[in-house]
VMD Tcl script that builds the backbone (N, CA, C; Angstrom):
set m [mol new atoms 540]
animate dup $m
set s [atomselect $m all]
$s set {name element resname resid chain x y z} {
  {N N MET 1 A 55.493 145.425 67.730}
  {CA C MET 1 A 55.986 144.074 67.713}
  {C C MET 1 A 56.627 143.725 69.053}
  {N N LYS 2 A 57.316 144.671 69.689}
  {CA C LYS 2 A 57.950 144.401 70.969}
  {C C LYS 2 A 56.914 144.095 72.034}
  {N N THR 3 A 55.753 144.767 71.974}
  {CA C THR 3 A 54.695 144.505 72.953}
  {C C THR 3 A 54.225 143.065 72.840}
  {N N LYS 4 A 54.067 142.577 71.634}
  {CA C LYS 4 A 53.608 141.208 71.415}
  {C C LYS 4 A 54.636 140.212 71.932}
  {N N SER 5 A 55.902 140.494 71.670}
  {CA C SER 5 A 56.962 139.611 72.160}
  {C C SER 5 A 57.013 139.627 73.683}
  {N N ARG 6 A 56.767 140.791 74.274}
  {CA C ARG 6 A 56.761 140.873 75.727}
  {C C ARG 6 A 55.603 140.090 76.318}
  {N N ILE 7 A 54.443 140.112 75.643}
  {CA C ILE 7 A 53.294 139.336 76.121}
  {C C ILE 7 A 53.648 137.855 76.129}
  {N N LEU 8 A 54.259 137.382 75.042}
  {CA C LEU 8 A 54.648 135.981 74.960}
  {C C LEU 8 A 55.695 135.650 76.013}
  {N N ALA 9 A 56.687 136.514 76.170}
  {CA C ALA 9 A 57.730 136.273 77.171}
  {C C ALA 9 A 57.140 136.237 78.574}
  {N N PHE 10 A 56.214 137.150 78.868}
  {CA C PHE 10 A 55.558 137.158 80.169}
  {C C PHE 10 A 54.789 135.861 80.382}
  {N N GLY 11 A 54.077 135.420 79.366}
  {CA C GLY 11 A 53.316 134.179 79.475}
  {C C GLY 11 A 54.201 132.980 79.721}
  {N N ILE 12 A 55.307 132.912 79.006}
  {CA C ILE 12 A 56.244 131.806 79.183}
  {C C ILE 12 A 56.807 131.812 80.599}
  {N N CYS 13 A 57.221 132.992 81.060}
  {CA C CYS 13 A 57.778 133.100 82.418}
  {C C CYS 13 A 56.750 132.704 83.463}
  {N N LEU 14 A 55.523 133.171 83.300}
  {CA C LEU 14 A 54.471 132.866 84.263}
  {C C LEU 14 A 54.204 131.367 84.317}
  {N N ILE 15 A 54.084 130.745 83.165}
  {CA C ILE 15 A 53.816 129.312 83.125}
  {C C ILE 15 A 54.987 128.533 83.715}
  {N N LEU 16 A 56.209 128.920 83.382}
  {CA C LEU 16 A 57.367 128.230 83.946}
  {C C LEU 16 A 57.426 128.388 85.457}
  {N N MET 17 A 57.113 129.582 85.951}
  {CA C MET 17 A 57.130 129.798 87.396}
  {C C MET 17 A 56.083 128.935 88.089}
  {N N LEU 18 A 54.954 128.728 87.432}
  {CA C LEU 18 A 53.896 127.939 88.040}
  {C C LEU 18 A 54.143 126.442 87.957}
  {N N THR 19 A 54.937 126.007 86.975}
  {CA C THR 19 A 55.097 124.566 86.774}
  {C C THR 19 A 56.416 123.994 87.265}
  {N N LEU 20 A 57.451 124.794 87.338}
  {CA C LEU 20 A 58.746 124.288 87.792}
  {C C LEU 20 A 58.970 124.680 89.241}
  {N N SER 21 A 59.452 123.744 90.023}
  {CA C SER 21 A 59.782 124.098 91.403}
  {C C SER 21 A 61.199 123.648 91.681}
  {N N PHE 22 A 62.011 124.550 92.193}
  {CA C PHE 22 A 63.382 124.241 92.537}
  {C C PHE 22 A 63.445 123.917 94.019}
  {N N SER 23 A 64.243 122.921 94.376}
  {CA C SER 23 A 64.351 122.466 95.760}
  {C C SER 23 A 65.335 123.325 96.534}
  {N N VAL 24 A 64.926 124.525 96.910}
  {CA C VAL 24 A 65.793 125.414 97.671}
  {C C VAL 24 A 65.547 125.230 99.156}
  {N N PHE 25 A 64.291 125.114 99.571}
  {CA C PHE 25 A 63.945 124.918 100.967}
  {C C PHE 25 A 63.583 123.442 101.143}
  {N N ALA 26 A 64.595 122.623 101.261}
  {CA C ALA 26 A 64.426 121.174 101.199}
  {C C ALA 26 A 63.534 120.607 102.284}
  {N N ASP 27 A 63.515 121.188 103.494}
  {CA C ASP 27 A 62.718 120.616 104.570}
  {C C ASP 27 A 61.386 121.335 104.760}
  {N N GLY 28 A 61.008 122.238 103.846}
  {CA C GLY 28 A 59.731 122.927 103.921}
  {C C GLY 28 A 59.725 124.101 104.882}
  {N N THR 29 A 60.863 124.434 105.459}
  {CA C THR 29 A 60.921 125.570 106.378}
  {C C THR 29 A 61.274 126.825 105.604}
  {N N ASP 30 A 61.301 127.941 106.297}
  {CA C ASP 30 A 61.662 129.198 105.674}
  {C C ASP 30 A 63.161 129.447 105.708}
  {N N GLU 31 A 63.916 128.511 106.267}
  {CA C GLU 31 A 65.355 128.681 106.335}
  {C C GLU 31 A 66.014 127.955 105.182}
  {N N ALA 32 A 66.795 128.688 104.425}
  {CA C ALA 32 A 67.479 128.090 103.282}
  {C C ALA 32 A 68.585 127.179 103.774}
  {N N GLU 33 A 68.658 126.002 103.204}
  {CA C GLU 33 A 69.740 125.076 103.496}
  {C C GLU 33 A 70.632 125.018 102.274}
  {N N GLU 34 A 71.727 124.310 102.406}
  {CA C GLU 34 A 72.600 124.156 101.258}
  {C C GLU 34 A 71.811 123.455 100.157}
  {N N VAL 35 A 71.871 123.998 98.965}
  {CA C VAL 35 A 71.126 123.455 97.839}
  {C C VAL 35 A 71.897 122.281 97.254}
  {N N ASN 36 A 71.211 121.153 97.076}
  {CA C ASN 36 A 71.799 119.985 96.444}
  {C C ASN 36 A 71.976 120.315 94.962}
  {N N THR 37 A 73.162 120.231 94.465}
  {CA C THR 37 A 73.397 120.583 93.071}
  {C C THR 37 A 74.090 119.456 92.335}
  {N N THR 38 A 73.871 119.434 91.044}
  {CA C THR 38 A 74.564 118.537 90.149}
  {C C THR 38 A 75.249 119.431 89.132}
  {N N ALA 39 A 76.526 119.325 89.014}
  {CA C ALA 39 A 77.309 120.149 88.087}
  {C C ALA 39 A 77.058 121.633 88.328}
  {N N GLY 40 A 76.775 122.016 89.574}
  {CA C GLY 40 A 76.605 123.425 89.901}
  {C C GLY 40 A 75.216 123.975 89.675}
  {N N TYR 41 A 74.245 123.148 89.292}
  {CA C TYR 41 A 72.887 123.613 89.033}
  {C C TYR 41 A 71.958 123.106 90.123}
  {N N PRO 42 A 70.918 123.863 90.461}
  {CA C PRO 42 A 69.964 123.407 91.474}
  {C C PRO 42 A 69.291 122.096 91.047}
  {N N THR 43 A 68.920 121.294 92.018}
  {CA C THR 43 A 68.173 120.079 91.741}
  {C C THR 43 A 66.761 120.470 91.341}
  {N N VAL 44 A 66.283 119.919 90.244}
  {CA C VAL 44 A 64.945 120.225 89.744}
  {C C VAL 44 A 64.045 119.044 90.067}
  {N N SER 45 A 62.865 119.325 90.602}
  {CA C SER 45 A 61.965 118.247 91.004}
  {C C SER 45 A 61.002 117.837 89.893}
  {N N ALA 46 A 61.197 118.298 88.685}
  {CA C ALA 46 A 60.338 117.931 87.555}
  {C C ALA 46 A 60.655 116.506 87.118}
  {N N LYS 47 A 59.651 115.799 86.551}
  {CA C LYS 47 A 59.859 114.448 86.043}
  {C C LYS 47 A 60.894 114.429 84.924}
  {N N SER 48 A 60.870 115.464 84.114}
  {CA C SER 48 A 61.745 115.538 82.956}
  {C C SER 48 A 62.116 116.993 82.725}
  {N N TYR 49 A 63.365 117.235 82.330}
  {CA C TYR 49 A 63.773 118.596 82.020}
  {C C TYR 49 A 65.023 118.590 81.162}
  {N N VAL 50 A 65.249 119.723 80.511}
  {CA C VAL 50 A 66.478 119.964 79.769}
  {C C VAL 50 A 66.878 121.405 80.058}
  {N N LEU 51 A 68.113 121.607 80.449}
  {CA C LEU 51 A 68.656 122.943 80.661}
  {C C LEU 51 A 69.680 123.175 79.562}
  {N N MET 52 A 69.393 124.182 78.714}
  {CA C MET 52 A 70.229 124.434 77.560}
  {C C MET 52 A 70.770 125.866 77.608}
  {N N GLU 53 A 72.020 126.036 77.243}
  {CA C GLU 53 A 72.590 127.367 77.122}
  {C C GLU 53 A 72.021 127.978 75.850}
  {N N ALA 54 A 71.387 129.157 75.977}
  {CA C ALA 54 A 70.593 129.732 74.891}
  {C C ALA 54 A 71.397 130.105 73.652}
  {N N THR 55 A 72.585 130.611 73.805}
  {CA C THR 55 A 73.323 131.077 72.629}
  {C C THR 55 A 74.042 129.962 71.878}
  {N N THR 56 A 74.482 128.927 72.591}
  {CA C THR 56 A 75.231 127.848 71.937}
  {C C THR 56 A 74.390 126.606 71.679}
  {N N GLY 57 A 73.300 126.459 72.421}
  {CA C GLY 57 A 72.488 125.256 72.294}
  {C C GLY 57 A 73.059 124.068 73.044}
  {N N GLN 58 A 74.131 124.285 73.796}
  {CA C GLN 58 A 74.759 123.199 74.553}
  {C C GLN 58 A 73.832 122.764 75.690}
  {N N ILE 59 A 73.624 121.457 75.819}
  {CA C ILE 59 A 72.829 120.903 76.910}
  {C C ILE 59 A 73.691 120.911 78.159}
  {N N LEU 60 A 73.240 121.643 79.182}
  {CA C LEU 60 A 73.989 121.749 80.426}
  {C C LEU 60 A 73.588 120.673 81.424}
  {N N SER 61 A 72.311 120.314 81.422}
  {CA C SER 61 A 71.802 119.301 82.346}
  {C C SER 61 A 70.492 118.776 81.783}
  {N N GLU 62 A 70.199 117.510 82.041}
  {CA C GLU 62 A 68.929 116.941 81.588}
  {C C GLU 62 A 68.571 115.733 82.433}
  {N N ASN 63 A 67.300 115.418 82.434}
  {CA C ASN 63 A 66.806 114.236 83.117}
  {C C ASN 63 A 65.594 113.726 82.350}
  {N N ALA 64 A 65.623 112.480 81.929}
  {CA C ALA 64 A 64.520 111.841 81.215}
  {C C ALA 64 A 64.037 112.710 80.052}
  {N N ALA 65 A 64.971 113.276 79.320}
  {CA C ALA 65 A 64.645 114.226 78.261}
  {C C ALA 65 A 63.810 113.623 77.139}
  {N N ASP 66 A 63.926 112.334 76.901}
  {CA C ASP 66 A 63.189 111.708 75.808}
  {C C ASP 66 A 61.973 110.910 76.279}
  {N N GLU 67 A 61.670 110.976 77.569}
  {CA C GLU 67 A 60.512 110.259 78.096}
  {C C GLU 67 A 59.224 110.923 77.617}
  {N N LYS 68 A 58.254 110.107 77.181}
  {CA C LYS 68 A 56.981 110.648 76.718}
  {C C LYS 68 A 56.139 111.057 77.916}
  {N N LEU 69 A 55.767 112.332 77.939}
  {CA C LEU 69 A 54.969 112.894 79.025}
  {C C LEU 69 A 53.857 113.753 78.453}
  {N N SER 70 A 52.846 114.000 79.255}
  {CA C SER 70 A 51.799 114.936 78.883}
  {C C SER 70 A 52.424 116.323 78.770}
  {N N VAL 71 A 52.012 117.088 77.788}
  {CA C VAL 71 A 52.639 118.383 77.530}
  {C C VAL 71 A 51.647 119.541 77.641}
  {N N THR 72 A 50.807 119.501 78.666}
  {CA C THR 72 A 49.755 120.501 78.804}
  {C C THR 72 A 50.267 121.931 78.700}
  {N N TYR 73 A 51.214 122.302 79.533}
  {CA C TYR 73 A 51.682 123.682 79.527}
  {C C TYR 73 A 52.481 123.999 78.273}
  {N N LEU 74 A 53.246 123.038 77.784}
  {CA C LEU 74 A 53.975 123.242 76.547}
  {C C LEU 74 A 52.998 123.470 75.398}
  {N N THR 75 A 51.886 122.772 75.427}
  {CA C THR 75 A 50.858 122.947 74.409}
  {C C THR 75 A 50.325 124.373 74.431}
  {N N LYS 76 A 50.071 124.889 75.616}
  {CA C LYS 76 A 49.574 126.267 75.728}
  {C C LYS 76 A 50.637 127.260 75.241}
  {N N LEU 77 A 51.905 126.990 75.544}
  {CA C LEU 77 A 52.970 127.870 75.062}
  {C C LEU 77 A 53.038 127.866 73.538}
  {N N MET 78 A 52.890 126.697 72.930}
  {CA C MET 78 A 52.911 126.619 71.468}
  {C C MET 78 A 51.695 127.335 70.883}
  {N N THR 79 A 50.554 127.205 71.533}
  {CA C THR 79 A 49.349 127.925 71.098}
  {C C THR 79 A 49.606 129.431 71.131}
  {N N LEU 80 A 50.222 129.901 72.206}
  {CA C LEU 80 A 50.537 131.332 72.314}
  {C C LEU 80 A 51.569 131.747 71.270}
  {N N LEU 81 A 52.569 130.921 71.034}
  {CA C LEU 81 A 53.599 131.247 70.047}
  {C C LEU 81 A 52.982 131.417 68.660}
  {N N LEU 82 A 52.160 130.469 68.237}
  {CA C LEU 82 A 51.539 130.563 66.911}
  {C C LEU 82 A 50.591 131.752 66.824}
  {N N THR 83 A 49.936 132.075 67.936}
  {CA C THR 83 A 49.055 133.248 67.960}
  {C C THR 83 A 49.871 134.521 67.798}
  {N N ILE 84 A 50.967 134.638 68.524}
  {CA C ILE 84 A 51.827 135.821 68.426}
  {C C ILE 84 A 52.390 135.938 67.012}
  {N N GLU 85 A 52.768 134.829 66.408}
  {CA C GLU 85 A 53.252 134.872 65.025}
  {C C GLU 85 A 52.160 135.345 64.074}
  {N N ALA 86 A 50.921 134.934 64.314}
  {CA C ALA 86 A 49.801 135.400 63.485}
  {C C ALA 86 A 49.589 136.905 63.657}
  {N N ILE 87 A 49.806 137.393 64.864}
  {CA C ILE 87 A 49.700 138.831 65.115}
  {C C ILE 87 A 50.835 139.560 64.398}
  {N N GLU 88 A 52.055 139.050 64.532}
  {CA C GLU 88 A 53.209 139.690 63.895}
  {C C GLU 88 A 53.091 139.702 62.375}
  {N N SER 89 A 52.451 138.692 61.799}
  {CA C SER 89 A 52.285 138.630 60.343}
  {C C SER 89 A 51.127 139.498 59.856}
  {N N GLY 90 A 50.325 140.015 60.778}
  {CA C GLY 90 A 49.197 140.854 60.402}
  {C C GLY 90 A 47.890 140.099 60.205}
  {N N LYS 91 A 47.921 138.790 60.378}
  {CA C LYS 91 A 46.695 137.994 60.219}
  {C C LYS 91 A 45.670 138.324 61.304}
  {N N LEU 92 A 46.162 138.592 62.515}
  {CA C LEU 92 A 45.317 138.977 63.648}
  {C C LEU 92 A 45.912 140.213 64.308}
  {N N THR 93 A 45.112 140.869 65.126}
  {CA C THR 93 A 45.615 141.923 66.011}
  {C C THR 93 A 45.118 141.583 67.408}
  {N N LEU 94 A 45.651 142.270 68.406}
  {CA C LEU 94 A 45.165 142.045 69.768}
  {C C LEU 94 A 43.695 142.435 69.900}
  {N N LYS 95 A 43.231 143.325 69.025}
  {CA C LYS 95 A 41.842 143.790 69.085}
  {C C LYS 95 A 40.893 142.983 68.202}
  {N N THR 96 A 41.423 142.030 67.445}
  {CA C THR 96 A 40.572 141.187 66.606}
  {C C THR 96 A 39.540 140.479 67.478}
  {N N GLU 97 A 38.272 140.559 67.070}
  {CA C GLU 97 A 37.218 139.850 67.803}
  {C C GLU 97 A 37.041 138.458 67.219}
  {N N VAL 98 A 37.051 137.484 68.091}
  {CA C VAL 98 A 36.893 136.081 67.720}
  {C C VAL 98 A 35.492 135.639 68.148}
  {N N THR 99 A 34.786 134.980 67.251}
  {CA C THR 99 A 33.473 134.425 67.590}
  {C C THR 99 A 33.677 132.996 68.076}
  {N N VAL 100 A 33.203 132.718 69.271}
  {CA C VAL 100 A 33.410 131.416 69.912}
  {C C VAL 100 A 32.547 130.355 69.234}
  {N N SER 101 A 33.168 129.240 68.883}
  {CA C SER 101 A 32.463 128.116 68.252}
  {C C SER 101 A 31.845 127.204 69.311}
  {N N SER 102 A 31.001 126.301 68.861}
  {CA C SER 102 A 30.426 125.326 69.795}
  {C C SER 102 A 31.518 124.397 70.322}
  {N N ARG 103 A 32.501 124.088 69.482}
  {CA C ARG 103 A 33.618 123.245 69.941}
  {C C ARG 103 A 34.381 123.925 71.070}
  {N N ALA 104 A 34.723 125.194 70.887}
  {CA C ALA 104 A 35.469 125.918 71.929}
  {C C ALA 104 A 34.649 126.009 73.212}
  {N N SER 105 A 33.364 126.264 73.087}
  {CA C SER 105 A 32.533 126.425 74.286}
  {C C SER 105 A 32.263 125.113 75.008}
  {N N SER 106 A 32.585 123.985 74.370}
  {CA C SER 106 A 32.323 122.672 74.987}
  {C C SER 106 A 33.527 122.097 75.728}
  {N N MET 107 A 34.622 122.830 75.812}
  {CA C MET 107 A 35.836 122.311 76.435}
  {C C MET 107 A 35.660 122.086 77.937}
  {N N SER 108 A 36.433 121.127 78.455}
  {CA C SER 108 A 36.416 120.844 79.888}
  {C C SER 108 A 37.399 121.762 80.607}
  {N N SER 109 A 37.296 121.796 81.913}
  {CA C SER 109 A 38.107 122.690 82.751}
  {C C SER 109 A 39.587 122.418 82.568}
  {N N PRO 110 A 40.379 123.468 82.757}
  {CA C PRO 110 A 40.023 124.830 83.149}
  {C C PRO 110 A 39.489 125.639 81.966}
  {N N VAL 111 A 38.471 126.428 82.211}
  {CA C VAL 111 A 37.827 127.243 81.182}
  {C C VAL 111 A 37.459 128.611 81.750}
  {N N ILE 112 A 37.101 129.525 80.862}
  {CA C ILE 112 A 36.580 130.822 81.292}
  {C C ILE 112 A 35.095 130.935 80.949}
  {N N TRP 113 A 34.486 129.812 80.637}
  {CA C TRP 113 A 33.048 129.704 80.383}
  {C C TRP 113 A 32.603 130.529 79.184}
  {N N LEU 114 A 33.301 130.366 78.072}
  {CA C LEU 114 A 32.898 131.026 76.833}
  {C C LEU 114 A 31.638 130.364 76.303}
  {N N ASN 115 A 30.743 131.160 75.735}
  {CA C ASN 115 A 29.495 130.668 75.164}
  {C C ASN 115 A 29.566 130.700 73.641}
  {N N LYS 116 A 28.921 129.732 73.005}
  {CA C LYS 116 A 28.855 129.685 71.542}
  {C C LYS 116 A 28.301 131.016 71.036}
  {N N GLY 117 A 28.981 131.595 70.048}
  {CA C GLY 117 A 28.541 132.846 69.441}
  {C C GLY 117 A 29.059 134.099 70.140}
  {N N GLU 118 A 29.615 133.946 71.330}
  {CA C GLU 118 A 30.170 135.083 72.064}
  {C C GLU 118 A 31.358 135.645 71.297}
  {N N LYS 119 A 31.542 136.954 71.366}
  {CA C LYS 119 A 32.695 137.600 70.739}
  {C C LYS 119 A 33.660 138.036 71.837}
  {N N ILE 120 A 34.944 137.738 71.626}
  {CA C ILE 120 A 35.974 138.058 72.595}
  {C C ILE 120 A 37.253 138.400 71.827}
  {N N THR 121 A 38.020 139.354 72.332}
  {CA C THR 121 A 39.219 139.781 71.606}
  {C C THR 121 A 40.361 138.784 71.778}
  {N N VAL 122 A 41.275 138.828 70.822}
  {CA C VAL 122 A 42.485 138.008 70.887}
  {C C VAL 122 A 43.247 138.331 72.170}
  {N N ASP 123 A 43.314 139.615 72.521}
  {CA C ASP 123 A 43.993 140.032 73.749}
  {C C ASP 123 A 43.404 139.325 74.971}
  {N N GLU 124 A 42.090 139.289 75.075}
  {CA C GLU 124 A 41.445 138.637 76.222}
  {C C GLU 124 A 41.678 137.128 76.212}
  {N N LEU 125 A 41.708 136.542 75.035}
  {CA C LEU 125 A 41.966 135.102 74.934}
  {C C LEU 125 A 43.396 134.771 75.358}
  {N N ILE 126 A 44.350 135.600 74.938}
  {CA C ILE 126 A 45.746 135.386 75.350}
  {C C ILE 126 A 45.862 135.461 76.866}
  {N N LYS 127 A 45.246 136.462 77.463}
  {CA C LYS 127 A 45.289 136.592 78.925}
  {C C LYS 127 A 44.627 135.404 79.597}
  {N N SER 128 A 43.554 134.898 79.021}
  {CA C SER 128 A 42.837 133.756 79.600}
  {C C SER 128 A 43.686 132.494 79.588}
  {N N ILE 129 A 44.492 132.334 78.561}
  {CA C ILE 129 A 45.385 131.180 78.496}
  {C C ILE 129 A 46.566 131.380 79.439}
  {N N THR 130 A 47.143 132.573 79.396}
  {CA C THR 130 A 48.342 132.849 80.186}
  {C C THR 130 A 48.058 132.802 81.676}
  {N N ILE 131 A 46.957 133.378 82.090}
  {CA C ILE 131 A 46.639 133.458 83.521}
  {C C ILE 131 A 45.790 132.275 83.980}
  {N N GLY 132 A 44.795 131.918 83.192}
  {CA C GLY 132 A 43.841 130.898 83.623}
  {C C GLY 132 A 43.998 129.536 82.995}
  {N N ASN 133 A 44.973 129.365 82.060}
  {CA C ASN 133 A 45.186 128.073 81.410}
  {C C ASN 133 A 43.919 127.582 80.705}
  {N N ALA 134 A 43.104 128.509 80.207}
  {CA C ALA 134 A 41.757 128.203 79.714}
  {C C ALA 134 A 41.751 127.401 78.413}
  {N N ASN 135 A 41.162 126.217 78.476}
  {CA C ASN 135 A 41.056 125.342 77.309}
  {C C ASN 135 A 40.125 125.913 76.246}
  {N N ASP 136 A 39.011 126.517 76.655}
  {CA C ASP 136 A 38.089 127.091 75.672}
  {C C ASP 136 A 38.748 128.239 74.916}
  {N N ALA 137 A 39.565 129.027 75.599}
  {CA C ALA 137 A 40.288 130.123 74.952}
  {C C ALA 137 A 41.327 129.575 73.967}
  {N N SER 138 A 41.972 128.469 74.308}
  {CA C SER 138 A 42.960 127.856 73.413}
  {C C SER 138 A 42.325 127.409 72.107}
  {N N VAL 139 A 41.177 126.766 72.199}
  {CA C VAL 139 A 40.491 126.304 70.990}
  {C C VAL 139 A 40.006 127.498 70.175}
  {N N ALA 140 A 39.475 128.518 70.829}
  {CA C ALA 140 A 39.008 129.712 70.118}
  {C C ALA 140 A 40.157 130.375 69.359}
  {N N LEU 141 A 41.330 130.473 69.983}
  {CA C LEU 141 A 42.485 131.057 69.293}
  {C C LEU 141 A 42.952 130.167 68.145}
  {N N ALA 142 A 42.975 128.868 68.369}
  {CA C ALA 142 A 43.380 127.938 67.307}
  {C C ALA 142 A 42.491 128.118 66.085}
  {N N GLU 143 A 41.205 128.234 66.307}
  {CA C GLU 143 A 40.259 128.418 65.205}
  {C C GLU 143 A 40.438 129.780 64.549}
  {N N ALA 144 A 40.774 130.797 65.331}
  {CA C ALA 144 A 40.998 132.131 64.774}
  {C C ALA 144 A 42.253 132.164 63.906}
  {N N VAL 145 A 43.279 131.443 64.312}
  {CA C VAL 145 A 44.553 131.456 63.582}
  {C C VAL 145 A 44.465 130.615 62.308}
  {N N CYS 146 A 43.864 129.415 62.392}
  {CA C CYS 146 A 43.909 128.478 61.261}
  {C C CYS 146 A 42.551 128.056 60.713}
  {N N GLY 147 A 41.469 128.535 61.279}
  {CA C GLY 147 A 40.152 128.154 60.776}
  {C C GLY 147 A 39.545 126.976 61.508}
  {N N ASN 148 A 40.389 126.029 61.918}
  {CA C ASN 148 A 39.913 124.894 62.712}
  {C C ASN 148 A 41.080 124.353 63.532}
  {N N GLU 149 A 40.740 123.619 64.577}
  {CA C GLU 149 A 41.771 123.133 65.487}
  {C C GLU 149 A 42.683 122.102 64.831}
  {N N GLU 150 A 42.149 121.288 63.937}
  {CA C GLU 150 A 42.962 120.255 63.296}
  {C C GLU 150 A 44.107 120.875 62.498}
  {N N GLU 151 A 43.819 121.915 61.722}
  {CA C GLU 151 A 44.869 122.589 60.957}
  {C C GLU 151 A 45.856 123.277 61.895}
  {N N PHE 152 A 45.346 123.834 62.990}
  {CA C PHE 152 A 46.211 124.485 63.969}
  {C C PHE 152 A 47.181 123.475 64.572}
  {N N VAL 153 A 46.693 122.296 64.919}
  {CA C VAL 153 A 47.550 121.246 65.480}
  {C C VAL 153 A 48.622 120.845 64.469}
  {N N SER 154 A 48.270 120.785 63.205}
  {CA C SER 154 A 49.245 120.503 62.165}
  {C C SER 154 A 50.336 121.578 62.156}
  {N N GLN 155 A 49.945 122.832 62.317}
  {CA C GLN 155 A 50.909 123.938 62.372}
  {C C GLN 155 A 51.754 123.873 63.647}
  {N N MET 156 A 51.141 123.438 64.751}
  {CA C MET 156 A 51.888 123.268 65.998}
  {C C MET 156 A 53.002 122.235 65.811}
  {N N ASN 157 A 52.676 121.122 65.193}
  {CA C ASN 157 A 53.661 120.062 64.980}
  {C C ASN 157 A 54.744 120.478 63.994}
  {N N LEU 158 A 54.361 121.263 62.976}
  {CA C LEU 158 A 55.343 121.790 62.041}
  {C C LEU 158 A 56.300 122.730 62.768}
  {N N LYS 159 A 55.790 123.617 63.600}
  {CA C LYS 159 A 56.628 124.549 64.355}
  {C C LYS 159 A 57.541 123.783 65.318}
  {N N ALA 160 A 56.998 122.761 65.976}
  {CA C ALA 160 A 57.817 121.948 66.884}
  {C C ALA 160 A 58.986 121.332 66.126}
  {N N SER 161 A 58.723 120.828 64.936}
  {CA C SER 161 A 59.778 120.248 64.109}
  {C C SER 161 A 60.816 121.306 63.742}
  {N N GLN 162 A 60.356 122.489 63.356}
  {CA C GLN 162 A 61.274 123.580 63.003}
  {C C GLN 162 A 62.144 123.983 64.190}
  {N N LEU 163 A 61.605 123.861 65.403}
  {CA C LEU 163 A 62.344 124.221 66.608}
  {C C LEU 163 A 63.219 123.084 67.128}
  {N N GLY 164 A 63.233 121.946 66.417}
  {CA C GLY 164 A 64.059 120.814 66.826}
  {C C GLY 164 A 63.424 119.965 67.917}
  {N N MET 165 A 62.144 120.124 68.126}
  {CA C MET 165 A 61.429 119.359 69.154}
  {C C MET 165 A 60.972 118.033 68.535}
  {N N ASN 166 A 61.926 117.197 68.206}
  {CA C ASN 166 A 61.678 116.005 67.401}
  {C C ASN 166 A 60.840 114.943 68.095}
  {N N ASN 167 A 60.794 114.921 69.398}
  {CA C ASN 167 A 60.005 113.923 70.121}
  {C C ASN 167 A 58.693 114.489 70.645}
  {N N THR 168 A 58.299 115.655 70.156}
  {CA C THR 168 A 57.071 116.292 70.622}
  {C C THR 168 A 55.992 116.153 69.566}
  {N N VAL 169 A 54.830 115.627 69.980}
  {CA C VAL 169 A 53.694 115.483 69.078}
  {C C VAL 169 A 52.479 116.080 69.770}
  {N N PHE 170 A 51.922 117.111 69.165}
  {CA C PHE 170 A 50.718 117.737 69.695}
  {C C PHE 170 A 49.492 117.067 69.076}
  {N N LYS 171 A 48.467 116.871 69.887}
  {CA C LYS 171 A 47.224 116.241 69.430}
  {C C LYS 171 A 46.062 117.229 69.426}
  {N N ASN 172 A 46.201 118.331 70.169}
  {CA C ASN 172 A 45.158 119.357 70.239}
  {C C ASN 172 A 45.795 120.652 70.733}
  {N N SER 173 A 45.011 121.713 70.799}
  {CA C SER 173 A 45.553 123.008 71.212}
  {C C SER 173 A 45.465 123.243 72.718}
  {N N THR 174 A 44.922 122.277 73.445}
  {CA C THR 174 A 44.685 122.463 74.877}
  {C C THR 174 A 45.658 121.715 75.781}
  {N N GLY 175 A 46.213 120.614 75.277}
  {CA C GLY 175 A 47.055 119.783 76.114}
  {C C GLY 175 A 46.283 118.725 76.861}
  {N N ILE 176 A 44.962 118.669 76.645}
  {CA C ILE 176 A 44.161 117.608 77.258}
  {C C ILE 176 A 44.679 116.282 76.710}
  {N N ASP 177 A 44.919 115.312 77.586}
  {CA C ASP 177 A 45.482 114.034 77.162}
  {C C ASP 177 A 44.675 113.427 76.035}
  {N N ALA 178 A 45.406 112.951 75.026}
  {CA C ALA 178 A 44.800 112.271 73.867}
  {C C ALA 178 A 45.647 111.045 73.584}
  {N N ASP 179 A 45.047 110.055 72.976}
  {CA C ASP 179 A 45.786 108.839 72.621}
  {C C ASP 179 A 46.887 109.165 71.633}
  {N N GLY 180 A 48.013 108.471 71.768}
  {CA C GLY 180 A 49.089 108.614 70.796}
  {C C GLY 180 A 50.167 109.499 71.287}
}
mol reanalyze $m
mol bondsrecalc $m
mol representation Tube
mol addrep $m
């Protein structure tokens, strides 16, 4: 179980490192300048963010926290979370082979070029999402966990609600922009 949690933690860290940028080198040089801070925290260049103290839940800093934005990476994190929970419950294992559907193989970039009928392990799909942000892998995992993407999205929204993510609405397992 610890290995599975570490995989999820690694994926979350990797995605956060790739998507968040802190303004430490303000002029683009290699020389660090004084960091502009608000309430002692680095300035974050993201459109929207929330910084929360993990043990108390106290909001330390936020910007446009309720603004509706595309949630591509958050969608992939939720896909990974539900997959890890399916592994922890025994529904799947890292070695479970998933047969790729025509829907999964038809996804737009970024993809790992999965073909309809191809068999690939849950472990490889997790790595494909974590490292390559692969949309085809996300759909394949969604189908493996819940049978179809629509039911998986319903589970994503239920989990978001349980986590207090009241303004978050998932429309698919990939984060590809959808109406609504």
